[in-house]
C-alpha positions as CSV (number, residue, x, y, z in Angstrom):
1,M,46.2,-93.6,45.1
2,H,48.6,-91.9,42.7
3,T,51.4,-94.1,41.4
4,I,54.6,-92.2,40.6
5,K,57.8,-93.9,39.4
6,I,61.1,-92.6,40.5
7,G,64.7,-93.7,39.7
8,G,68.2,-93.1,40.9
9,V,71.6,-94.7,41.2
10,P,72.0,-97.5,43.8
11,E,74.3,-95.4,45.9
12,H,74.5,-93.9,49.4
13,F,73.2,-90.5,48.2
14,N,69.7,-91.9,47.8
15,L,69.2,-93.5,51.2
16,P,66.9,-90.6,52.2
17,W,64.5,-91.8,49.5
18,H,64.5,-95.4,50.6
19,L,64.0,-94.4,54.3
20,T,61.0,-92.3,53.5
21,I,59.5,-95.0,51.2
22,E,60.1,-97.6,53.9
23,E,58.4,-95.4,56.5
24,E,55.4,-95.2,54.1
25,A,55.6,-91.4,54.2
26,Y,54.3,-91.2,50.6
27,L,51.6,-93.8,51.1
28,T,50.0,-91.9,53.9
29,N,49.7,-89.0,51.4
30,D,47.9,-91.2,48.8
31,I,51.1,-91.6,46.7
32,Q,52.6,-95.0,45.7
33,L,56.2,-94.0,45.0
34,E,57.9,-96.8,43.1
35,W,61.7,-96.7,43.2
36,T,63.9,-98.2,40.4
37,D,67.7,-98.5,40.7
38,F,69.7,-97.5,37.7
39,P,73.2,-99.0,37.9
40,G,73.9,-97.6,34.4
41,G,73.6,-94.1,35.8
42,T,72.5,-90.8,34.2
43,G,72.4,-91.9,30.6
44,A,70.0,-94.8,31.4
45,M,67.8,-92.5,33.4
46,C,67.6,-89.9,30.6
47,E,66.4,-92.7,28.4
48,A,63.9,-93.9,31.0
49,L,62.4,-90.4,31.3
50,R,62.1,-90.1,27.6
51,N,60.4,-93.6,27.4
52,K,58.1,-92.8,30.3
53,D,59.5,-95.7,32.3
54,I,60.0,-93.3,35.2
55,D,58.4,-90.0,36.1
56,I,61.1,-88.6,38.3
57,A,64.9,-89.0,38.3
58,I,67.5,-88.2,40.9
59,I,70.1,-87.4,38.2
60,L,73.5,-85.8,37.6
61,T,73.1,-82.1,36.8
62,E,75.3,-82.0,33.7
63,G,73.6,-85.0,32.2
64,I,70.0,-83.9,32.5
65,V,70.9,-80.3,31.3
66,K,72.5,-81.8,28.2
67,D,69.5,-84.1,27.6
68,I,66.8,-81.4,28.1
69,I,68.6,-79.2,25.6
70,A,68.6,-82.3,23.3
71,G,64.8,-82.7,23.6
72,N,64.1,-84.6,26.8
73,P,60.6,-83.4,27.8
74,S,61.5,-83.0,31.5
75,K,62.4,-80.2,33.8
76,I,64.6,-79.7,36.9
77,V,62.5,-78.9,39.9
78,Q,65.1,-78.9,42.6
79,T,68.8,-79.4,43.5
80,Y,69.1,-82.6,45.5
81,I,72.9,-82.6,46.4
82,Q,74.4,-79.2,46.6
83,S,78.0,-80.3,47.0
84,P,80.2,-81.5,44.1
85,L,80.5,-85.1,43.1
86,I,84.0,-86.5,43.7
87,W,84.8,-88.5,40.7
88,G,87.7,-91.0,41.3
89,I,89.9,-91.6,38.2
90,H,90.7,-95.3,38.2
91,V,92.9,-97.8,36.3
92,G,93.2,-101.5,36.7
93,Y,95.2,-102.5,39.7
94,D,97.9,-104.1,37.5
95,S,97.9,-101.2,34.9
96,T,101.2,-99.6,34.0
97,Y,99.6,-96.2,34.3
98,T,100.5,-94.4,37.5
99,A,99.8,-90.7,36.8
100,I,97.2,-88.5,35.1
101,D,99.6,-87.6,32.2
102,D,99.9,-91.3,31.4
103,L,96.2,-91.4,30.5
104,K,96.4,-88.9,27.7
105,N,95.3,-90.4,24.4
106,T,94.0,-93.6,26.1
107,A,90.5,-95.0,26.2
108,A,88.0,-94.0,28.9
109,A,85.4,-96.5,30.0
110,I,81.9,-94.9,30.1
111,S,78.6,-96.3,31.1
112,R,77.0,-94.9,28.0
113,Y,77.2,-91.8,25.8
114,G,75.6,-88.8,27.6
115,S,76.3,-90.3,31.0
116,G,78.2,-88.6,33.8
117,S,81.3,-90.8,33.2
118,H,81.2,-89.6,29.5
119,L,80.7,-85.9,30.2
120,M,83.2,-85.8,33.1
121,A,85.9,-87.3,30.9
122,Y,85.6,-84.1,28.8
123,V,85.8,-81.9,32.0
124,H,88.8,-83.9,33.2
125,A,90.6,-83.6,29.8
126,Q,90.0,-79.8,29.7
127,N,91.3,-79.5,33.2
128,N,94.6,-81.1,32.0
129,G,94.9,-79.2,28.8
130,W,94.2,-82.2,26.5
131,D,92.6,-82.1,23.1
132,T,89.1,-83.1,23.9
133,S,88.3,-83.9,20.2
134,S,90.7,-86.9,20.4
135,L,89.1,-88.6,23.4
136,Q,88.4,-92.3,23.0
137,F,85.6,-94.2,24.7
138,E,84.6,-97.8,25.5
139,V,81.0,-98.3,26.5
140,I,80.8,-100.6,29.5
141,K,77.2,-100.0,30.8
142,N,77.9,-100.2,34.6
143,L,80.4,-100.8,37.3
144,D,80.6,-104.5,36.6
145,G,81.4,-103.7,33.0
146,A,84.1,-101.3,34.1
147,V,85.8,-104.0,36.2
148,K,85.9,-106.3,33.2
149,A,87.1,-103.6,30.8
150,L,89.9,-102.3,33.1
151,T,90.9,-105.9,33.9
152,D,91.0,-107.2,30.3
153,G,92.5,-103.9,28.9
154,S,89.6,-103.0,26.6
155,A,89.6,-99.6,28.4
156,D,92.4,-97.8,30.2
157,Y,90.7,-95.6,32.8
158,F,87.3,-95.2,34.4
159,M,85.7,-92.2,36.3
160,W,83.1,-93.0,38.9
161,E,82.0,-91.7,42.3
162,H,85.0,-91.9,44.7
163,Y,83.2,-93.8,47.6
164,T,81.1,-96.1,45.4
165,T,84.3,-97.5,43.9
166,K,86.4,-97.4,47.1
167,P,85.7,-101.1,47.9
168,L,87.2,-102.0,44.5
169,V,90.2,-99.9,45.3
170,D,90.5,-101.6,48.7
171,N,90.3,-105.1,47.2
172,K,92.9,-104.2,44.5
173,T,90.6,-104.5,41.5
174,F,91.2,-100.8,40.8
175,R,93.9,-98.2,41.6
176,R,92.7,-94.6,42.0
177,I,95.2,-92.2,40.4
178,A,93.4,-89.0,41.4
179,D,90.0,-87.3,42.0
180,C,88.1,-84.9,39.8
181,P,85.2,-82.9,41.5
182,T,82.4,-81.5,39.5
183,P,82.5,-77.7,39.3
184,W,78.7,-77.6,40.1
185,P,76.1,-79.1,42.4
186,C,76.0,-82.8,41.5
187,F,72.5,-84.2,41.7
188,V,69.1,-82.6,40.8
189,I,65.6,-83.8,40.8
190,A,64.1,-83.9,37.3
191,V,60.4,-84.6,36.5
192,R,58.7,-85.4,33.2
193,E,56.6,-82.4,32.0
194,E,53.5,-84.6,31.6
195,I,53.7,-85.4,35.3
196,L,54.2,-81.8,36.2
197,N,51.1,-81.0,34.2
198,T,48.9,-83.8,35.6
199,K,50.2,-84.5,39.1
200,K,51.8,-81.3,40.2
201,D,50.3,-81.5,43.7
202,Q,51.7,-85.0,44.2
203,V,55.1,-83.9,43.1
204,K,55.0,-81.0,45.5
205,T,54.1,-83.4,48.3
206,I,57.0,-85.7,47.4
207,L,59.4,-82.8,47.5
208,E,58.0,-81.7,50.9
209,I,58.5,-85.1,52.3
210,I,62.1,-85.6,51.1
211,N,62.9,-82.0,52.1
212,N,61.7,-82.7,55.6
213,T,64.2,-85.6,55.8
214,T,67.4,-84.4,54.2
215,P,68.2,-81.4,56.5
216,D,68.6,-83.7,59.5
217,F,69.7,-86.9,57.6
218,K,73.3,-86.7,59.0
219,Q,71.9,-86.5,62.6
220,I,69.8,-89.8,62.3
221,S,71.0,-92.1,65.0
222,S,73.8,-94.5,63.7
223,I,73.2,-93.3,60.1
224,D,76.9,-94.0,59.4
225,K,76.5,-97.6,60.4
226,T,73.3,-97.9,58.4
227,L,75.0,-96.5,55.3
228,A,78.1,-98.7,55.7
229,H,76.0,-101.8,56.0
230,R,73.6,-101.1,53.2
231,Y,76.2,-100.0,50.7
232,D,79.0,-102.3,51.7
233,Q,81.3,-99.5,52.7
234,Q,83.9,-99.0,55.5
235,I,82.5,-96.9,58.2
236,E,85.4,-94.4,58.1
237,D,84.8,-93.9,54.4
238,I,81.1,-93.2,55.0
239,R,82.0,-90.7,57.7
240,S,84.4,-88.9,55.3
241,W,81.7,-88.9,52.7
242,L,79.1,-87.5,55.1
243,K,81.4,-84.6,56.0
244,L,81.7,-83.7,52.3
245,T,78.1,-84.1,51.3
246,E,75.4,-81.3,51.5
247,W,71.8,-81.9,50.6
248,S,69.7,-79.1,49.2
249,Q,66.0,-78.1,49.5
250,S,66.0,-75.4,46.8
251,L,66.0,-75.0,43.1
252,I,69.4,-74.6,41.3
253,T,69.9,-70.9,40.3
254,K,69.6,-69.7,36.7
255,E,73.1,-68.3,37.0
256,K,74.6,-71.7,37.9
257,L,72.7,-73.4,35.1
258,Q,74.1,-70.8,32.7
259,E,77.6,-71.6,33.9
260,I,77.1,-75.3,33.4
261,Q,75.7,-74.7,29.9
262,D,78.7,-72.4,29.0
263,Q,81.1,-75.2,30.2
264,L,79.3,-77.9,28.2
265,F,79.1,-75.7,25.1
266,K,82.8,-74.9,25.4
267,L,83.5,-78.7,25.4
268,N,81.2,-79.3,22.4
269,I,79.0,-81.5,24.6
270,I,76.0,-79.3,23.6
271,D,75.6,-77.5,20.3
272,K,73.7,-74.5,21.8
273,T,72.8,-72.9,25.1
274,V,69.2,-72.0,26.0
275,D,67.5,-69.6,28.4
276,S,67.9,-71.3,31.8
277,E,64.2,-70.8,32.4
278,K,63.6,-73.6,29.8
279,L,65.5,-76.1,32.0
280,I,63.6,-75.6,35.2
281,H,60.1,-75.7,36.7
282,K,59.3,-73.7,39.8
283,M,57.1,-75.6,42.1
């Protein structure tokens, strides 16, 4: 039996992984796939890959690209979600901020430096013509930390996935001012190089199993009800999310990776670009 540790955010995107684990699809192929939730998001997963706490991460594209360039010994083996991530831009419900322009020169709550919430604050600032060198950040670790920071005023706004934060908008903890979609496929599958070298066949099997599940995921009977129940969502929100979300079974293109690098370099998030071949591993 080969034990492989995998991690991802505790969000609806990753239900296909949980279903296949629960069905023992990996066990029947002599693989013990152990899932860990990362409420802290991409920054926490990058650290876990570096520390060998996990072998595989279902991770935001921009975050792992940045971290591989910075020395993370991992490679992207596949796109997981082809569609953009819709980042909601939130303020505390009682905040005086009502428009995007109000947020200029205020403090963004981020889960940690190098996280998606950190990197997308730069993308959002650039989209609005702000000086990205003057951005201010408050590290809040996770969604609970964001609730505290926006409520007590230690941070002014918070960017997180639209539907994950929707219950907090519904219960009047947050107000959503706008949305900011990523200009690239949002989630990829990254694997530590050591695992690619020692357990490549097992990684290929894992990808085959998940890729047999995701094309028909939306057609699973009552999947909207299952998602709504498991992730504490309104069913109409889940149905909207399903319409917007497209899974992938292929590797992100070198051209798209170059576009992402160029954007990150322009924002001074990375200090160099590399040959996109160095970011990927073809299975």
